[in-house]
N, C-alpha and C positions, 0 to 999 in steps of 0.2 A: 363500159369503155366509153370514153368521151368521143363525141363526134365533132370534128373540126371542119370549119368552112375552108375548103382548099382554095377558093377564089378570093379569100380575104385580102391577100397581098395585092392582087390585081385591082380590087375595088379601091384600096387605099391609094394606089398609084394613079388611078384614073383622074384626069383633070376635071375640076368642078365647073369650069366656065362653059362647057359645051352643052349644058342642060337647057331645056326650054324654059325661058324666064317666066312664061305664063303659068307653068305648073309649079306650085309651091309645095315642096316637100321638106322634110326635115334636113335633107342634105344641102339644098340650095337656098334655104331661108337666110335672109340677112340678119336675123335676130339670134341665130344659134352660132356660137363660136366653134371653130374647128377643134379647139382643144377639148371642149365639152363632148363633141362627137366621138373623139378618140377615147375619152375616158369611159363613156357609156358602153362602147364596144368591148373595152378591156374588162369591164366588170363581169359580163356574161362569160367571157373567155376565162377569167380568173375563177369564177364559180365552177365552170366546167372542169378546169384542171384540179381544183381542190376536191370536188365531188368524185372525180375519177380516182384520185389518190386515196381518198377516204375509203371507197369501196374496195380498192386493191388492198388496203390495210386490213379491212374486215375479212377479206378472203385469206389474207396472209395469216391472221389469227386462227381462222378455221383450219387452214392447212397445217399449222403447227400442232393443233389438237389432233388432227388426223395422223400426223407423223408420230406423235407420242404414242397414240393408240397402236399404230402399226408396229412401232419399235417394241412396245411391251408385249404385244401379241407374238411378234417374231421371237423374242427372247423366251417366252413361256413355251411356245411350240418347239423351239429349237432344243430347249433343255429336256422336254418330254421325249423328243425324238432321240436324243442322245442316251437318255435313261433306258429307253426301250431297245437300245443297240441298233437303231435304224432298221427295224424289221417291218414296221407298218407302212405300206405303200400309200394309203390314203393320207396319212399324216405327213409323208414326204411331199405329196402333191400340194397339201394345204400349206406346208412350210414354204414351198416354192412360190405359191400364190401370194402369201404374206410378204415374202421378199420382194416380189414384183410391186405390191402396193407400197412398200417402204421406198422403193426406188422412184415410183411415180410421185409420191408425196415429196421426195427430195427435189425432183425436177420442178414440181409446181412451186415449192418453196423458193428455189432460185429464181424462177421466172417471175413470181409475184414480188420478190424483193427488188429485182431489177425494174419491174413495172412501177414501183413506187416513185422512181426517179425518171424513168422514160417508159411510158406505157407501151409504145409501139415496139420497143426493143424487148421488153419482157414478154409480150405476146409472141414475138418472133421466136424467142427461145423455146416457148412451149410448142409452137408450130413445128419447129425444127425437130425437137425430140419425138413428138408423137407421129410426125409424118415419116421420119427416118427409122425409128427404132421400135415404136409401139403403136401400130395402127389399131390394134384391138382396144387400146386404152382410150381412143377417141370416144367410143360408145360408153365407156364406164366413167371417165373422168371429166371430159370436156362438157361444159354446159350446153343445153339445147340451143341457145341463141347463137353459139359459135359453131355448132355442128354443121350448119348449112355452108359455112365458109370452108370447112374441111372437106365436105362432100364435093364442092366445086373443084377443089384442088385434086381430089382423087380421080375425078373423071377426065 
């Protein structure tokens, strides 16, 4: 997930004339054009946006593979369960678990697709689902880097 500087807008609006003229920095140098400063800041922001979307796309591809696997497993277990006339309880529990994995993969697919266009909104969708409907899924699905944020919300 990209990390954005939340004070970026404040720094852009700060007047340049109030700086100490004895201290020469990149911002108050008479040799650097304001237009060049704005472009150099935008390139790192652009790279950050592109990198975030690229990694969300990679996760989306992995999630599609997980969803296909879960769907095929669900169909196979479901057909075996029907052929055995729904007599085996362990198979019924396994089928329920596979259905839960299929639902989790669908939620992650929607969240990652939205995150391609708006990372914060996509992450918010996954937060909403896992916090409201599937708290056990946090341990199984959510990456360890995001588990700390979920733990803060639970306490």
